[in-house]
C-alpha positions in Angstrom: 0.0 0.0 0.0 1.3 3.4 -0.9 -0.1 6.7 0.5 1.3 10.1 -0.5 1.1 13.5 1.1 -1.2 14.6 -1.6 -2.7 18.0 -0.5 -0.4 17.6 2.6 -3.1 18.0 5.2 -3.6 15.6 8.1 -7.3 15.1 7.4 -6.6 14.1 3.8 -3.7 11.8 4.9 -5.7 10.0 7.5 -8.8 9.6 5.4 -6.7 8.2 2.5 -4.8 5.8 4.8 -8.0 4.5 6.3 -9.7 4.4 2.9 -6.8 2.1 1.6 -6.9 0.0 4.8 -10.7 -0.3 4.2 -10.0 -1.9 0.8 -7.6 -4.3 2.4 -10.0 -5.3 5.2 -13.3 -5.2 3.2 -12.3 -6.3 -0.3 -9.5 -8.9 0.4 -7.4 -8.0 -2.6 -5.4 -10.7 -4.3 -1.9 -10.0 -3.0 -0.4 -11.3 -6.2 -2.0 -8.6 -8.2 -1.3 -4.9 -8.4 -4.3 -2.6 -8.0 -3.9 1.0 -9.1 -6.6 3.5 -8.2 -6.7 6.2 -10.9 -10.0 7.8 -9.8 -13.6 7.1 -10.7 -16.3 5.7 -8.5 -17.5 2.2 -7.8 -19.3 0.3 -5.0 -15.9 -0.7 -3.6 -14.7 2.9 -3.6 -17.9 4.0 -1.9 -17.5 1.3 0.8 -13.9 2.3 1.4 -14.9 5.9 1.7 -17.6 5.0 4.3 -15.1 2.8 6.2 -12.6 5.7 6.4 -15.2 8.3 7.3 -16.7 6.2 10.1 -13.3 5.4 11.6 -12.3 9.1 11.7 -15.6 10.4 13.1 -18.3 8.1 14.4 -21.3 8.6 12.2 -23.8 9.1 15.0 -21.7 11.7 16.8 -20.9 13.5 13.6 -24.5 13.6 12.4 -25.6 15.0 15.7 -22.9 17.7 15.6 -23.9 18.7 12.0 -27.6 18.8 12.9 -26.8 21.1 15.8 -25.6 23.6 13.2 -22.9 25.4 15.2 -19.7 25.4 13.1 -17.8 28.0 15.1 -14.2 27.3 16.0 -15.2 26.8 19.7 -17.9 24.3 18.8 -15.5 22.4 16.4 -12.7 22.3 19.0 -15.1 21.1 21.7 -16.6 18.4 19.5 -13.1 17.3 18.4 -12.0 17.0 22.0 -15.0 14.9 23.0 -14.3 12.6 20.0 -10.5 12.6 20.7 -9.7 13.8 17.2 -7.8 16.7 15.7 -10.1 19.7 15.0 -8.6 19.9 11.5 -10.1 16.5 10.7 -13.5 17.9 11.6 -12.9 21.0 9.6 -11.7 18.9 6.6 -14.9 16.8 6.7 -17.1 19.9 6.9 -15.3 21.4 4.0 -15.5 18.3 1.9 -19.2 18.0 2.5 -19.6 21.7 1.6 -21.0 22.5 5.0 -18.4 25.3 5.4 -16.3 26.9 2.7 -12.8 25.5 1.9 -11.2 28.6 3.3 -13.2 28.7 6.5 -11.3 27.6 9.7 -8.6 26.3 7.5 -6.0 27.4 10.1 -7.2 24.4 12.2 -6.0 21.9 9.7 -2.5 20.5 10.2 -0.2 20.6 7.2 2.4 17.8 6.9 5.8 18.3 5.3 8.5 15.8 4.5 12.1 17.0 4.5 15.2 15.4 3.1 16.3 14.7 6.7 13.3 12.4 7.0 14.9 10.1 4.5 18.6 10.5 5.4 20.5 7.4 6.4 21.5 7.3 10.0 
């Protein structure tokens, strides 16, 4: 399994990692074959998306949070603390679902960076 730092944000990284793990756990791929995801949609992709989303934020708690309708920084941080998750993951989900704009509360999202030192031999 290969996961990149595409978009470089923690919410994207963790969703992608859990999505790919969802494929492994749900779809039992033939380990002798190479599977390359080049986009598109399918039932398996939808299942892997649902797996990742539910592992990051429990559906019942997230649904209740969204229905409450308070998407202030304080509300997001409180919800994230109750769910033991980074506030940026909540913000990323709200942005992806177009509940808030892509620029709104973006400062709560953690941006990952690799450096050459991360790959240097010791």
